Each structure stands twice: as structure tokens, then as C-alpha cells.
Phi, psi and omega in degrees: 000141191280160178294325177305314184294316180299319183295307181309313180299321186281333174291321172300325185289313182301315178301321179291329184263353184297314180304312187294318176298315178298321173303309185295321181286325172303317177294323177294325176294316178300317181293318173307306174312312181290326169302312179296320178295315171301318180292322178286321177292326175294316181294322178295321171296319177297317182291317173303317180303312185296322174291324174295320178298308178308313183289328177294316185296317179292324177291314180308314185289323179298315179308299187309308186302323187281333174289324185283321178301316175298327176289320179300314184291324175293321179297313181301317181294320179287322175294320175301310173303316178292331176291319179298324175293320173300311182296322175296314181301315181296317177305312178294325176296317179299317178296318186285323169303317178294322176296317175293327179290319176300322170296312175303318181294322175298315183291322173301320183283318176304320179288327179288329173300316180297311188299314171304314180299316176300316177296324176297322178281333176289320177299326178290333185273339189259345191292316181306312180287335175294326183280319180296330188278349185286148183257001181207167180286317176300330176283330177301309182292336176282327176289327180286328182289332178289316184286327184271340183303317177306341175275008182206146174300328185207137185216138185226152179239127179245144174240153195281131169233180181302322178260017173126200177275114178252141185300129173257323177190144178232158188214141181086199188270152183135151180244121182245141184281157185283331174236140186215154181211173186288336175283337177256001180281157183287132172310321186279359186264155170281133174212130182221124178269135178261107180249136174235116175066031177085001184244130178292117185245334184196175177214153176244135180231134181217136172266145183302144349286153178215157176259095182302316179306314186289320180293327182289329175289327182285324181290326175296316180296326181292322175297318179295323183301308186289326172298317176303322189282329173294314184295327173291327182286317180293328180293329186277351177277119178293131179295136179276000000 
């Protein structure tokens, strides 16, 4: 068979198969196109999902971070406010303690003064009886110096001797001379002569600080006590 004949036969075959071949080619192209389209849509969906997930995670991190910052700020504010309240309470407590301490001190001072005043008036009320109950002059003088000493820092009692007023006993703080007189006493000291019926029998000397009004009252009581004791002694002596 000649070449021309073969070519013609092939052309006829191609022409006969062309519709079917074209259709098959179109189907294959459509399948490939659809596959590519589906793959593209899948990749696009996955990419969007991954982006959405990443964005959601980032957003969640930001939200959590914002919440933590808000909590930290709230804690700082609460802590700061708490410290302010504690400082205020501490300052008020300190002021209250100072006021209470001052009130307690004032009350204690007033109570001490009141007790001293009570003791003073009790001494004034009891000294005559205390001196009258003494069975001897030394006992009377001992009772007197015990009752009078709280009214002076230091107190000394002198009795009349041949050479003047001699120290009989002292109590409290202070240095007192063995022999004393009105002229030799310290001008800042308290000095009171005890006289009975114009005769000097004793003297009281006190160093500062002292309560001169209280000592004056007690000295007058001692004078009366000594005089009453002398009267009792004279009354007890039988007449010849």
C-alpha cells in the first residue's frame, strides 16, 4: 500500500474519532480543573482555619494578658489602699495611745495628789490622839516625827539641853547639825521652836522642799501634846 493511501486512511480514522476524542478530552480537562478547584478550595479553607486559629489563640493570649494586668493593677490598688488604711489606723492608734497615756498619767497624778491630801487630813485629825496616847515624851516625839516626815524631804527634831537645842532624831534626806539655833539655821530651811508656857523645850527643822503650813499645824499640835503630858505628870504626883 502506498504512503498516500495510508495517510488518507489515517485522516479518515482521525476524522471518525474526533467527536469522541474531543468529548473525552473535555471530560479529562473538566476533571483536572475540578480537582484543582477542589484542592484550591481545601487549601484556602485550611489556610483560613489556621489563620483563624492563630488569630484566636493570639486574641486569647491578649485577653488573658489583659485580665492578668487588670488583676495586678487591682491588687496594687487594693494593696495601696490597704496600706493607707493601716497607716491611718496606726497613726490614730498612736494618737489614741498617747491620749490614753496622758489621761492615765493625769489621773495617776491627780490620784496621788488626792491620796496625799487624804493622808494629810488624816494626819491632822489623828495627831492629837496619837500624841495623847504616848506613855512617855520619847514615844510622843517618835510619833510626831513619823507623822510629820511626809511633809518634808528631811526632818529633824531637836530637844532642849543645857548647851542649847541638840539633835534628838532625824528622818528622811538631809544633813542636820548636832546643835542648832534660830541664828544658825539655813534661811531656806524650815525652823520652828516648840515652847510650853514660855519655855523652849524642842525645835523642828526641815530641809526643802517642805509644807510649812502642815508643819506649823503639827508643831502646834506637838506643843499642846507636850503641855497636856506635863499636866498629866503633875496631876499624877501626890501632894505632900
